[in-house]
N, C-alpha and C positions, 0 to 999 in steps of 0.2 A: 847162254840162255837165248831161246828163240823169241825174238820180239813179236813174231806173228803167231804165237802159240794159241791165242784166242782170236776169234773172228772180229771182236770189237776193236782189236788193234789195227785192223785194216781201215778203220774210219777215224781214228784219232780220238781225242777227248777234249773237252772244253777246259781251258785254263782255269784253275780254281780261283785265281785272282780276278777273273772276269765275272764269276758268279757270286763272289763274296761281297754283296752290297755295293758293287762297283758303280752302278748307274747313280744311285742316290748319293754315294760318297762324292762322286764327281760334282753333282749339283749342290751338295752342301758346301763344297769348296768354292764353287762359282758364286754361291750366295754370299759367302764371306768376302770374296773379292768385290762383289757389287756393293756391299755395305761400306767397305773401305773407300770405295770411289766416291761415295756420297752422291752429289748431284750429277756427277759424270758416270753414274752406273750404266747409263745407256751405251757407253763405249764397249762394255763387256757384252751386252746384248748383241751389238753389231758384230763383234768379233765371233761370238758363238754362232750367230746366224750364218756368217760367211763360211765358217768351218763346216757346219752341218750340211749346208747346201752343196759345198764342194765334195764332201764325202759321199753324198747320195746322188751325185750327178750321173754316175754310172753304176748300175746295179750289178751285184755279184753274178747273178745268173746270166746277165748279158755278157759280162766279161768272159765267163766260162764258155758260153756258146761261141763268142768271137774266137777264142782260142781253139776250140774244136773245129770250127769252120776254117780257120787259118791252117791248121794241120792238114786238112783235106786239100786246100788250095795249093799248098807246097808240094803235096804228092802229085797234083795235076801238073805242076811245073816240071817235076822230074819226068813224068810220062812224056811230055812234049820234047824235053831235051834228049831223052834216050831214043825217041822215035825220029828225031831230026826234023820235027815240025815246029812251027812258031806259035807260041801261045798268043792270045789277044793282047796280053800285057804281061811283061816279065817283072818279077820281083827283084829288088836290089840284090838279093842273095843269089841270083841266077848264075852269075859268073863263078861264084864259089862252088855251086853245084857242078858246073862243067869241069872245074879243076879236080874235084874229088872223083867224078865219074871217070876221068882219064886215068886216075891213079888206081881205081878199083876194077877196071874193065876185065882184068885177068881172072878175077874170081866170080864174075857175073856170067857164069856159063850154064845156068839152069835153063831148061827147055821152056818154062813158063815165063812169059814177059813180065807178068805181075810179080813173080817171085824175084826176078832180077831187080826190078824197081824197088821192091820192099827192102831187099838186102842193102841196096845203095842208100835207101832212106836211113837205115840204122847208122851208117857211117856219118851221116849229116845231122842226125837228130838233135844232138846237144847244141851244135852251132846254130842250127835253124831256130831252136827254141829261144836261145839267148838273143839272137838278132830280132826275131819277131816280137819278143816281149819288150825289148828296148824301144822298138818302133811303136808298139801299142801304148806304152807309157807316154811317149812324146805326143802321140795323137790325143791322149786324154788331157795332157797339159795344154795343148793348143785349143782343145775344145772348151777348156775352162776360162780361157781369155774372154773377158767381157762378162763372165759370171762371177768369178772370184778374182779381184784385182790384187795381185800379190803385194804390190807396193802399198796399197791401202791396208791390207791385212797386217803387214809388217809395221806400218805406222800405228795401227791400233794397239798392237802388242807393245810397242815401245812407249806409247802414251800411258797405257795402263801400268806397265812395269815401272815407269818413272815415278808413279804415285805410290805403288804398293811394293815395289821391289821385284827383281827377276824371279826369285825363288818360287813364289806362289803361282806365277804364270807358267813357269817351267813345269811345275807339278801338275797344273791344270792340263797342259798340253800332253804330258805323259799319261794322265788318266783318260783323256780323250782318245789317244792312240790305243791304249790298252782295251778300252771298251768298244770302240767303233771301228778299229782296224784289226780285228781278230784274224781276218783273212784278207790281206792287202790285194787290190785288184791285179797287180802284176803277178802275184803268186797264183791267183785264181785263173788268170788268162793262161799262164804256163801250165797249170793243171789241166785246162781244157785241151791244150795241144798234147799233153801227156796221155790223156784218156784216148785220144785218137791214135796215138802211138801204141797204146796197149792193145787196141783192136788189131793193129798190124802184127804185133808180136805173137798174138794167139791165132792169127789167120793160118790157113793151111795151104801148102803147096799142092796143086792138083796132081802133079806127077807122083810124088812120094807120099802124100797125105801127112807129111810131117809139118809140125807147126813152125812158123818162121823163126822163132827164137831158137829152136833146135838146129835149124840150118845155120843160123848165125854162130852158134857154138861150134858147129862142125868146121866152119871155114876160118875161124879165128886161129892164129898161130898158137902153138903149145906154150911158148914162152911169153911172159907178160910184156 
């Protein structure tokens, strides 16, 4: 069965669990937790406030744009490396780029410089995405320091759980994740890089007018 037989399959679909009264069910559970806490119900309010502020500190469209821009920047680094010029600032992945370039030189014999650069990019794409995404996540964590104190957040969780038990708080966290982390920022950032990659896959070599993914298929070995 072709999973892409319908156009809407290119865009995915919303998880039915997210749309099935998930927002109100989350807050109904939160209300029960607050009632059980009695006079200390404010602890739950503090906990939820920290979680919501942390989740909304970086917007999805910003993360996607960061990923897209990062993809372009990594290509710029490849250009400098292949030209033998020094970029203003090298990325930590630069040495790995050089290693793969030395390994791939023999197949980079297209007349167009951009084509050679793009074919090299395909050999590095997965590693670059993983490296850049890991660094993106760490930047977000660093940026949250001072906004969401993880020690305080954990202390609130433990104080609430001590009174009502772990089960209800774990369920609350699961519902928060389900409703508010439908597209985690790490995945959104990686998708931004991937969208930039898709532009490169469908770009055309000036000499042959063939798309870059066709050239990639041509040079790959016949055996897996």
